[in-house]
C-alpha positions in Angstrom: 67.9 151.8 16.6 71.5 152.8 15.9 72.5 151.6 19.4 70.9 148.2 18.8 72.7 147.7 15.6 76.0 148.5 17.3 75.3 145.9 20.1 74.5 143.3 17.5 77.7 144.0 15.6 79.7 143.8 18.9 78.2 140.3 19.6 78.9 139.1 16.1 82.5 140.3 16.4 82.9 138.5 19.7 81.4 135.3 18.3 83.8 135.5 15.4 86.8 135.7 17.8 85.5 132.8 19.8 84.9 130.6 16.8 88.3 131.6 15.4 90.0 130.5 18.6 88.1 127.2 18.6 89.2 126.6 15.1 92.7 127.2 16.1 92.4 124.8 19.0 90.9 122.2 16.8 93.9 122.6 14.5 96.3 122.1 17.4 94.5 119.0 18.6 94.5 117.6 15.1 98.2 118.2 14.5 99.8 118.0 18.0 97.7 116.0 20.5 98.7 112.3 21.0 96.9 109.7 19.1 94.8 107.5 21.4 96.6 104.5 20.1 100.0 105.8 21.1 102.0 104.0 23.9 104.5 105.4 26.3 107.6 104.5 28.5 108.2 105.3 32.1 111.8 105.3 33.4 112.0 104.7 37.1 115.2 105.4 39.1 115.4 104.2 42.7 117.2 106.7 44.9 118.6 106.2 48.4 118.7 109.2 50.7 120.0 109.7 54.3 117.0 111.9 55.1 113.6 112.6 53.6 113.1 115.9 55.2 111.8 118.5 52.6 110.7 115.9 50.1 109.1 115.7 47.7 110.6 118.8 46.0 108.5 120.5 43.5 111.2 122.0 41.3 114.2 120.7 39.3 117.8 121.6 39.9 117.4 124.8 37.9 114.3 125.7 40.0 112.0 125.0 37.1 108.9 122.9 37.7 109.6 119.2 37.8 107.2 117.5 35.4 109.0 114.3 34.5 112.3 115.3 33.0 115.5 113.3 33.5 117.5 114.5 36.5 121.2 114.4 37.5 121.1 112.4 40.8 123.9 114.3 42.6 122.7 117.7 41.5 119.1 117.3 42.4 119.2 114.9 45.4 122.5 115.9 46.9 126.0 114.4 46.7 125.2 111.7 49.4 122.3 110.3 47.3 122.9 107.0 45.5 120.8 104.7 43.4 119.7 101.2 44.5 119.8 98.0 42.5 117.3 95.2 43.2 114.2 97.2 44.2 111.1 95.5 42.9 108.3 97.6 41.5 104.8 96.8 40.1 102.8 98.9 37.6 99.1 98.6 38.5 96.2 100.0 36.5 93.9 102.6 37.9 94.7 102.0 41.6 97.4 100.8 44.0 95.7 97.5 44.2 94.7 97.2 40.5 95.8 94.7 38.0 99.6 94.4 37.4 100.5 95.4 33.9 104.3 95.4 34.3 106.8 94.7 37.0 110.5 94.0 37.7 113.7 94.8 39.5 115.9 97.9 39.2 119.2 97.3 37.4 122.7 98.1 38.5 122.2 101.8 37.9 119.0 101.8 39.9 116.7 102.1 36.9 113.9 100.1 35.3 111.9 101.0 32.2 108.3 100.1 31.9 107.6 100.1 28.2 104.6 100.4 25.8 102.0 101.6 28.3 98.7 102.8 26.7 97.3 106.2 27.8 95.7 106.0 31.2 96.2 106.2 35.0 98.8 103.9 36.7 100.2 103.4 40.2 103.8 102.3 40.6 104.0 100.3 43.8 107.1 99.0 45.5 107.0 95.4 46.6 109.6 95.0 49.3 108.9 91.3 49.7 110.2 90.7 46.2 113.1 93.2 46.4 116.6 91.8 46.2 118.3 94.8 47.8 121.4 93.9 49.9 120.6 94.0 53.7 122.8 96.9 54.3 120.4 98.9 52.2 117.3 97.6 53.8 114.5 100.1 53.0 112.8 102.2 55.6 110.9 105.4 55.0 109.7 106.1 51.5 108.6 109.2 49.6 106.1 109.2 46.8 105.5 105.4 46.7 103.1 104.4 45.4 103.4 106.9 42.5 100.3 107.9 40.6 100.9 108.9 37.0 98.6 109.6 34.2 99.9 109.1 30.6 100.6 111.0 28.6 102.5 113.5 30.7 102.8 116.9 29.2 106.1 118.8 29.3 106.2 122.3 30.8 108.0 123.4 27.7 105.3 122.0 25.4 104.5 118.6 23.9 104.6 115.4 26.0 106.9 112.6 27.1 106.9 109.7 24.8 109.4 106.7 24.6 113.0 105.9 24.7 115.2 108.9 25.3 112.1 111.0 25.5 110.4 108.9 28.1 109.0 110.4 31.4 111.2 109.8 34.4 110.1 109.1 38.0 112.3 109.0 41.1 110.9 107.1 44.1 113.0 107.7 47.2 113.8 105.8 50.4 115.9 106.2 53.4 117.8 103.1 54.8 117.4 101.9 58.4 118.1 98.8 60.4 117.5 97.5 63.9 120.1 98.3 66.5 121.8 95.6 68.6 123.4 95.8 72.0 124.3 93.3 74.7 125.4 93.5 78.3 126.3 90.8 80.8 124.3 92.2 83.6 121.9 95.2 83.6 124.4 97.7 82.2 128.0 96.4 81.6 129.9 95.0 78.7 132.4 93.5 81.2 131.8 91.6 84.4 133.5 89.0 86.6 132.2 85.9 88.2 133.1 82.9 90.3 133.1 79.5 88.6 129.5 78.5 87.9 128.1 81.8 89.2 125.0 82.7 87.1 124.8 86.1 85.4 121.8 87.3 83.4 122.7 88.5 79.9 120.6 91.1 78.2 120.2 91.8 74.4 118.5 95.0 73.5 117.3 96.0 70.0 115.4 99.1 68.9 113.2 98.6 65.8 113.8 100.7 62.7 111.5 102.6 60.4 110.0 100.2 58.0 109.9 97.3 60.5 106.4 96.3 59.5 107.7 95.4 56.0 110.2 92.9 57.5 109.6 89.2 56.9 112.5 88.1 59.0 113.8 89.2 62.4 115.9 86.9 64.5 118.8 87.1 67.0 121.7 84.8 67.2 124.1 84.5 70.1 127.3 82.4 70.0 129.1 81.6 73.3 132.8 81.1 73.7 133.8 77.7 75.1 134.2 79.1 78.6 130.5 80.1 78.9 127.5 77.9 79.6 123.9 78.6 78.8 121.8 78.3 81.9 118.2 78.7 80.4 115.6 81.2 81.8 115.2 83.0 78.4 112.6 85.7 78.4 111.5 88.4 75.9 109.9 91.8 76.5 108.5 94.4 74.2 108.7 97.9 75.7 109.1 96.3 79.1 106.0 94.1 78.7 106.3 90.3 78.6 106.0 88.7 75.1 104.1 85.5 74.8 106.4 82.6 73.8 104.0 81.8 70.9 105.5 84.9 69.1 109.0 83.4 68.8 110.9 80.2 68.4 114.0 79.5 70.5 116.7 77.1 69.3 119.6 76.2 71.5 122.5 74.1 70.3 124.7 72.8 73.1 125.2 74.2 76.6 128.9 75.0 77.0 129.8 77.1 74.0 126.1 77.2 73.1 124.5 78.9 70.1 121.1 80.5 70.8 118.6 81.6 68.1 115.5 83.6 68.8 113.3 83.8 65.6 110.2 86.0 65.7 107.0 85.2 63.9 105.9 87.3 60.9 102.7 88.3 62.7 104.7 89.6 65.6 107.0 91.5 63.3 104.0 93.1 61.6 102.8 94.3 65.0 106.0 96.2 65.7 106.4 100.0 65.4 109.5 102.1 64.8 111.4 102.8 68.1 109.8 99.7 69.8 112.4 98.1 72.1 112.8 94.3 72.2 114.8 92.9 75.1 115.9 89.3 75.3 117.4 88.0 78.6 118.8 84.6 79.7 121.2 83.2 82.2 124.8 82.1 81.6 127.8 81.1 83.7 131.6 80.6 83.5 132.6 77.0 83.2 135.8 75.0 83.8 136.9 75.5 80.2 137.3 79.3 80.7 140.9 80.6 80.3 141.6 82.2 83.7 142.4 85.9 83.4 141.1 86.1 79.8 137.9 87.5 78.4 135.2 84.9 77.7 133.2 86.7 75.1 130.0 86.0 73.2 129.0 87.3 69.8 125.5 88.5 69.2 123.9 89.6 66.0 120.5 90.5 64.5 119.5 89.0 61.2 116.8 90.7 59.2 115.2 91.2 55.8 112.1 92.3 53.9 112.9 89.4 51.5 114.1 86.3 53.4 116.2 85.3 50.4 118.3 88.4 50.8 119.2 88.8 54.4 121.6 91.0 56.2 122.9 91.0 59.8 124.2 93.5 62.2 126.7 92.8 65.0 127.8 95.0 67.8 130.6 97.5 67.0 134.2 96.1 67.1 135.4 95.8 70.7 131.9 95.9 72.1 131.3 92.2 72.5 130.3 91.5 76.1 132.4 89.2 78.2 132.7 87.5 81.6 136.0 86.6 83.2 137.3 84.7 86.2 140.7 84.1 87.7 142.8 81.8 89.9 146.0 81.5 91.9 148.8 78.9 92.2 150.7 78.2 95.4 153.6 76.2 96.7 154.1 75.2 100.4 157.8 75.4 101.3 160.3 75.5 104.1 162.4 78.3 102.7 165.2 77.8 105.3 165.7 74.2 104.1 164.6 74.9 100.5 162.1 72.1 100.9 158.7 71.5 99.4 156.1 70.5 102.0 153.2 68.2 101.3 150.1 67.6 103.4 149.3 71.2 104.4 145.5 72.0 104.2 144.0 75.4 103.6 140.7 77.1 103.2 140.1 80.4 101.2 138.4 83.4 102.8 137.2 86.6 101.1 137.3 90.1 102.4 133.7 89.7 103.7 134.9 86.8 106.0 133.1 84.1 104.0 134.7 80.8 103.0 135.0 79.2 99.6 133.0 76.0 99.0 133.5 74.1 95.7 130.7 71.7 94.7 131.5 70.2 91.3 132.2 73.1 89.0 130.4 75.7 91.1 132.0 78.0 93.6 129.9 79.4 96.4 130.7 81.3 99.6 129.6 80.0 103.1 129.7 81.3 106.6 131.3 78.3 108.3 134.9 77.4 107.9 134.0 73.8 108.6 131.9 73.7 105.4 134.7 75.2 103.3 136.6 73.2 100.7 140.1 72.1 101.9 143.0 72.6 99.5 145.9 70.3 100.2 149.5 70.7 99.1 150.8 67.8 97.0 154.1 65.9 97.1 155.7 68.9 95.3 154.1 71.3 97.8 151.8 72.7 95.0 148.1 73.5 95.1 145.8 75.9 93.3 142.5 77.7 93.5 140.5 78.3 90.3 137.4 80.3 89.4 137.6 83.3 91.6 136.0 86.6 90.6 138.3 89.6 90.5 137.8 93.3 89.9 134.3 94.9 89.6 131.5 95.0 87.0 132.5 97.3 84.2 136.2 96.5 84.4 137.8 94.7 81.5 139.5 91.3 82.2 143.0 92.9 82.2 142.2 95.7 84.6 140.7 94.6 87.9 142.1 92.7 90.9 140.7 91.3 94.2 142.5 90.2 97.4 141.7 86.9 99.1 143.2 85.0 102.1 144.5 81.5 102.7 143.8 80.1 106.2 145.9 77.1 107.1 143.8 74.5 108.9 146.5 71.7 109.0 150.2 72.2 109.0 152.7 69.7 107.4 153.9 67.1 109.7 156.6 68.5 112.1 155.7 72.1 111.3 153.8 74.8 113.3 150.4 75.9 112.1 150.3 79.3 110.6 148.5 81.7 112.9 147.8 84.5 110.5 146.0 84.3 107.1 148.1 84.6 104.0 146.9 87.4 101.6 147.0 86.8 97.9 145.8 88.8 94.8 143.8 87.5 91.9 144.0 89.4 88.6 144.5 88.7 84.9 148.0 87.3 85.3 147.8 85.6 88.7 147.3 82.2 87.1 148.4 82.4 83.4 151.6 84.4 82.7 149.7 85.9 79.7 146.1 84.8 79.3 146.1 86.1 75.7 149.0 83.8 74.8 148.9 80.4 76.5 152.3 79.5 75.1 153.7 81.8 77.7 152.9 79.2 80.4 151.7 79.5 83.9 152.5 82.3 86.3 155.0 81.7 89.1 153.2 80.3 92.2 153.1 82.3 95.5 155.2 80.7 98.2 153.6 79.8 101.5 156.5 79.4 104.1 156.3 77.3 107.2 158.8 77.0 110.1 159.9 73.9 112.0 158.4 73.4 115.5 161.2 74.6 117.8 160.4 71.9 120.4 160.2 68.4 118.9 156.7 67.0 119.2 157.4 63.3 119.1 160.0 60.8 120.6 163.6 61.2 121.7 165.5 61.9 125.0 164.4 65.5 125.0 160.8 64.6 125.5 161.6 62.1 128.3 163.6 64.7 130.1 160.7 67.2 129.8 158.2 64.7 131.2 160.6 63.8 134.1 161.1 67.4 135.0 157.4 67.9 135.0 156.8 65.0 137.4 159.6 66.3 139.7 158.0 69.7 139.9 154.6 68.3 140.6 156.0 66.0 143.4 157.8 68.8 145.1 154.6 70.9 145.1 152.6 68.1 146.6 155.2 67.6 149.5 155.2 71.4 150.2 151.4 71.5 150.4 151.3 68.6 153.0 153.9 70.2 155.3 152.0 73.4 155.3 148.8 71.5 156.2 150.4 70.2 159.4 
């Protein structure tokens, strides 16, 4: 009996302790717990990072648990972290697709405050399509967006975040990425050379960034210099597979000095993935407006945006613009002994492979037959010139390479002997223009092609009569000698 009484007393003591603690809890609730009618503020700060590895962190700068306190950006996120103005956020009730209860853009310091929110669960969602972030800060990867938050948020040190200076802080983070842009004038090279009118296939390559699916604009613009002509044949591939032309719009303004725009459809952009490679190819040639010996560049850029009203563009690095170049050579036909300019001489041009130059309109080609070759004739001042000859090799800049060609004389000036050996000449950056980068320097000095007089006159005069008479006399003596021997 005594033991039963002891057990009952123990139970009663325990109940007294439990009820006492409940009374204490009730007192805390009554005095310290938020009133259901209270409202709260959320301060959002948009942070830009170079890398999201290791995020989100679970502790503050002092290694205490992060539960919504205000942070110092450089201390917590690193000295390279910055804030972003113009990011657009929506506060949605209960889910990431719920009703919008507040929204807006981050200010110059990267912050926006959502005020007077009742207790409850909210999702803070970033809307890139409405963001007004400059293109150089185009958003890619994101951490902790959308953010789920239940108000009120209790502090680790006791109490809860409220409003104003005591509001809860959140820090959605992004990295920044953008598409790459690269162009070559053949399969591989920034520099190449071509004959006048010779077609080359230009190639633009772009690797898609993180966040590409959020883009609403992706287009490529290519502007030719006056010496380049667009020759059509535009094609697009994605990861080496052909892209249907329905996925993009092509706009070409002009042919010589053309501007080409390739604008991709939003549905196509949404189908792209990070690291996808888009390649655009088309044909171009050097035209008669090209400065001989100089670079004929073209400028290509990619224009992109998550909000088409706030675009950015990326060009190739300085000095990386691709270019084609071509050259030429000036000549003068002379009699150096008499210091006389010689008109009427005709020449063809031969290359090291033994083929001959044929010019048809503004296109240079090479043919096997000398008879098909274009004839270059010296004028009254003895001058003639050849334009639009490739020089150097692919990969060499315009001011580096050179190529040797040959003049073959097919008709000598009247009274002069035909040259029996080809005349070698060199085409390079300065073989036509003295300085192709400064046209005020004028033309380069022409190469002289010297002819000698025929040593025996070819027409008229006593000398020719004497030669004919002597020939007849020799022939007659030979005939007489033959008859005598026959007898």
